[in-house]
Jmol script that loads the backbone (N, CA, C; Angstrom):
load data "model"
ATOM      1  N   GLY A   1     -33.947 -14.309 -19.838  1.00  0.00           N
ATOM      2  CA  GLY A   1     -33.527 -14.983 -19.855  1.00  0.00           C
ATOM      3  C   GLY A   1     -33.398 -15.218 -18.266  1.00  0.00           C
ATOM      4  N   THR A   2     -32.726 -16.243 -18.023  1.00  0.00           N
ATOM      5  CA  THR A   2     -32.107 -17.375 -17.222  1.00  0.00           C
ATOM      6  C   THR A   2     -30.557 -17.136 -16.757  1.00  0.00           C
ATOM      7  N   GLY A   3     -30.166 -16.521 -14.948  1.00  0.00           N
ATOM      8  CA  GLY A   3     -29.248 -16.509 -14.470  1.00  0.00           C
ATOM      9  C   GLY A   3     -28.701 -18.825 -14.629  1.00  0.00           C
ATOM     10  N   TYR A   4     -27.325 -18.943 -14.411  1.00  0.00           N
ATOM     11  CA  TYR A   4     -26.891 -19.057 -14.538  1.00  0.00           C
ATOM     12  C   TYR A   4     -27.190 -19.844 -13.052  1.00  0.00           C
ATOM     13  N   GLU A   5     -26.535 -21.400 -12.695  1.00  0.00           N
ATOM     14  CA  GLU A   5     -26.974 -21.938 -11.189  1.00  0.00           C
ATOM     15  C   GLU A   5     -26.024 -21.553  -9.713  1.00  0.00           C
ATOM     16  N   VAL A   6     -26.544 -20.841  -9.189  1.00  0.00           N
ATOM     17  CA  VAL A   6     -25.856 -21.053  -7.872  1.00  0.00           C
ATOM     18  C   VAL A   6     -25.780 -22.243  -6.960  1.00  0.00           C
ATOM     19  N   TRP A   7     -24.195 -21.913  -5.719  1.00  0.00           N
ATOM     20  CA  TRP A   7     -24.492 -23.586  -5.320  1.00  0.00           C
ATOM     21  C   TRP A   7     -24.487 -22.996  -3.809  1.00  0.00           C
ATOM     22  N   GLY A   8     -25.818 -23.117  -3.656  1.00  0.00           N
ATOM     23  CA  GLY A   8     -26.189 -22.078  -1.677  1.00  0.00           C
ATOM     24  C   GLY A   8     -27.599 -21.920  -2.762  1.00  0.00           C
ATOM     25  N   ASN A   9     -28.609 -20.905  -0.940  1.00  0.00           N
ATOM     26  CA  ASN A   9     -29.296 -20.640  -0.914  1.00  0.00           C
ATOM     27  C   ASN A   9     -30.309 -19.395  -1.445  1.00  0.00           C
ATOM     28  N   CYS A  10     -29.667 -18.983  -2.129  1.00  0.00           N
ATOM     29  CA  CYS A  10     -29.334 -18.000  -3.045  1.00  0.00           C
ATOM     30  C   CYS A  10     -30.267 -18.107  -4.494  1.00  0.00           C
ATOM     31  N   ASN A  11     -30.945 -19.325  -5.056  1.00  0.00           N
ATOM     32  CA  ASN A  11     -31.008 -19.591  -6.305  1.00  0.00           C
ATOM     33  C   ASN A  11     -32.230 -18.939  -6.510  1.00  0.00           C
ATOM     34  N   ALA A  12     -33.057 -17.663  -5.975  1.00  0.00           N
ATOM     35  CA  ALA A  12     -33.917 -16.999  -6.593  1.00  0.00           C
ATOM     36  C   ALA A  12     -34.396 -15.905  -7.579  1.00  0.00           C
ATOM     37  N   PRO A  13     -34.800 -15.760  -8.393  1.00  0.00           N
ATOM     38  CA  PRO A  13     -34.741 -14.631  -9.226  1.00  0.00           C
ATOM     39  C   PRO A  13     -34.786 -13.022  -7.279  1.00  0.00           C
ATOM     40  N   ARG A  14     -34.333 -12.459  -8.604  1.00  0.00           N
ATOM     41  CA  ARG A  14     -34.312 -11.532  -7.070  1.00  0.00           C
ATOM     42  C   ARG A  14     -35.484  -9.855  -6.799  1.00  0.00           C
ATOM     43  N   ALA A  15     -36.971 -10.203  -7.674  1.00  0.00           N
ATOM     44  CA  ALA A  15     -38.056  -9.795  -7.310  1.00  0.00           C
ATOM     45  C   ALA A  15     -38.489 -10.639  -5.677  1.00  0.00           C
ATOM     46  N   VAL A  16     -38.296 -12.034  -6.678  1.00  0.00           N
ATOM     47  CA  VAL A  16     -38.956 -13.359  -6.135  1.00  0.00           C
ATOM     48  C   VAL A  16     -38.041 -13.031  -4.345  1.00  0.00           C
ATOM     49  N   THR A  17     -37.233 -12.811  -4.289  1.00  0.00           N
ATOM     50  CA  THR A  17     -36.335 -12.482  -2.941  1.00  0.00           C
ATOM     51  C   THR A  17     -36.814 -12.022  -2.324  1.00  0.00           C
ATOM     52  N   LEU A  18     -37.163 -10.620  -3.296  1.00  0.00           N
ATOM     53  CA  LEU A  18     -37.259  -8.740  -2.557  1.00  0.00           C
ATOM     54  C   LEU A  18     -39.171  -9.019  -2.553  1.00  0.00           C
ATOM     55  N   SER A  19     -39.882  -9.993  -2.110  1.00  0.00           N
ATOM     56  CA  SER A  19     -41.432 -10.158  -2.757  1.00  0.00           C
ATOM     57  C   SER A  19     -41.099 -11.282  -1.223  1.00  0.00           C
ATOM     58  N   ALA A  20     -40.295 -12.451  -0.724  1.00  0.00           N
ATOM     59  CA  ALA A  20     -40.640 -13.210   0.530  1.00  0.00           C
ATOM     60  C   ALA A  20     -39.272 -12.527   1.752  1.00  0.00           C
ATOM     61  N   ILE A  21     -38.896 -11.655   1.480  1.00  0.00           N
ATOM     62  CA  ILE A  21     -38.143 -10.773   3.005  1.00  0.00           C
ATOM     63  C   ILE A  21     -39.637  -9.705   2.953  1.00  0.00           C
ATOM     64  N   ILE A  22     -40.086  -8.587   1.921  1.00  0.00           N
ATOM     65  CA  ILE A  22     -41.448  -8.155   2.518  1.00  0.00           C
ATOM     66  C   ILE A  22     -42.813  -8.746   3.100  1.00  0.00           C
ATOM     67  N   TYR A  23     -42.516  -9.915   2.617  1.00  0.00           N
ATOM     68  CA  TYR A  23     -43.820 -10.941   3.337  1.00  0.00           C
ATOM     69  C   TYR A  23     -43.648 -10.874   4.444  1.00  0.00           C
ATOM     70  N   CYS A  24     -42.119 -11.290   4.706  1.00  0.00           N
ATOM     71  CA  CYS A  24     -41.877 -12.359   6.218  1.00  0.00           C
ATOM     72  C   CYS A  24     -41.831 -10.872   7.346  1.00  0.00           C
ATOM     73  N   LEU A  25     -41.668  -9.610   6.342  1.00  0.00           N
ATOM     74  CA  LEU A  25     -41.431  -8.100   7.397  1.00  0.00           C
ATOM     75  C   LEU A  25     -43.129  -8.030   7.300  1.00  0.00           C
ATOM     76  N   ARG A  26     -43.387  -8.345   6.863  1.00  0.00           N
ATOM     77  CA  ARG A  26     -44.942  -7.080   6.982  1.00  0.00           C
ATOM     78  C   ARG A  26     -45.866  -8.604   8.469  1.00  0.00           C
ATOM     79  N   CYS A  27     -45.400  -9.859   8.238  1.00  0.00           N
ATOM     80  CA  CYS A  27     -45.892 -10.401   9.501  1.00  0.00           C
ATOM     81  C   CYS A  27     -45.672 -10.576  10.531  1.00  0.00           C
ATOM     82  N   ILE A  28     -44.008  -9.757  10.621  1.00  0.00           N
ATOM     83  CA  ILE A  28     -43.754  -9.817  12.062  1.00  0.00           C
ATOM     84  C   ILE A  28     -44.129  -8.620  12.900  1.00  0.00           C
ATOM     85  N   VAL A  29     -44.539  -7.541  11.462  1.00  0.00           N
ATOM     86  CA  VAL A  29     -44.648  -6.319  11.871  1.00  0.00           C
ATOM     87  C   VAL A  29     -45.710  -6.887  12.599  1.00  0.00           C
ATOM     88  N   GLY A  30     -47.149  -6.825  11.524  1.00  0.00           N
ATOM     89  CA  GLY A  30     -48.119  -7.177  12.614  1.00  0.00           C
ATOM     90  C   GLY A  30     -49.340  -5.793  11.844  1.00  0.00           C
ATOM     91  N   ARG A  31     -48.245  -5.332  10.993  1.00  0.00           N
ATOM     92  CA  ARG A  31     -49.740  -3.774  10.428  1.00  0.00           C
ATOM     93  C   ARG A  31     -49.904  -3.871   9.244  1.00  0.00           C
ATOM     94  N   ASP A  32     -50.374  -3.274   8.070  1.00  0.00           N
ATOM     95  CA  ASP A  32     -50.005  -2.343   6.948  1.00  0.00           C
ATOM     96  C   ASP A  32     -49.647  -2.297   6.525  1.00  0.00           C
ATOM     97  N   VAL A  33     -48.171  -2.617   4.931  1.00  0.00           N
ATOM     98  CA  VAL A  33     -47.405  -2.420   5.276  1.00  0.00           C
ATOM     99  C   VAL A  33     -47.840  -1.310   3.504  1.00  0.00           C
ATOM    100  N   PRO A  34     -47.818  -0.381   3.392  1.00  0.00           N
ATOM    101  CA  PRO A  34     -47.097   0.539   1.814  1.00  0.00           C
ATOM    102  C   PRO A  34     -47.193  -0.734   0.709  1.00  0.00           C
ATOM    103  N   LEU A  35     -47.584  -1.080   0.040  1.00  0.00           N
ATOM    104  CA  LEU A  35     -46.046  -2.545  -1.191  1.00  0.00           C
ATOM    105  C   LEU A  35     -45.700  -1.225  -1.785  1.00  0.00           C
ATOM    106  N   ASN A  36     -46.534  -0.174  -2.581  1.00  0.00           N
ATOM    107  CA  ASN A  36     -45.565   0.921  -3.103  1.00  0.00           C
ATOM    108  C   ASN A  36     -45.004   2.276  -2.497  1.00  0.00           C
ATOM    109  N   GLN A  37     -44.804   2.670  -3.237  1.00  0.00           N
ATOM    110  CA  GLN A  37     -43.998   3.493  -2.672  1.00  0.00           C
ATOM    111  C   GLN A  37     -44.387   5.210  -2.906  1.00  0.00           C
TER     112      GLN A  37
END
end "model"
wireframe off; spacefill off
backbone 0.3
color backbone group
């Protein structure tokens, strides 16, 4: 199912938001970061 639309910049599913955060951190660090635990 889908959630309700929100008024703001957080209108993405949790998985998409976490993926974007991890991608940004990997770009900033400049090293390989394991993607799984």
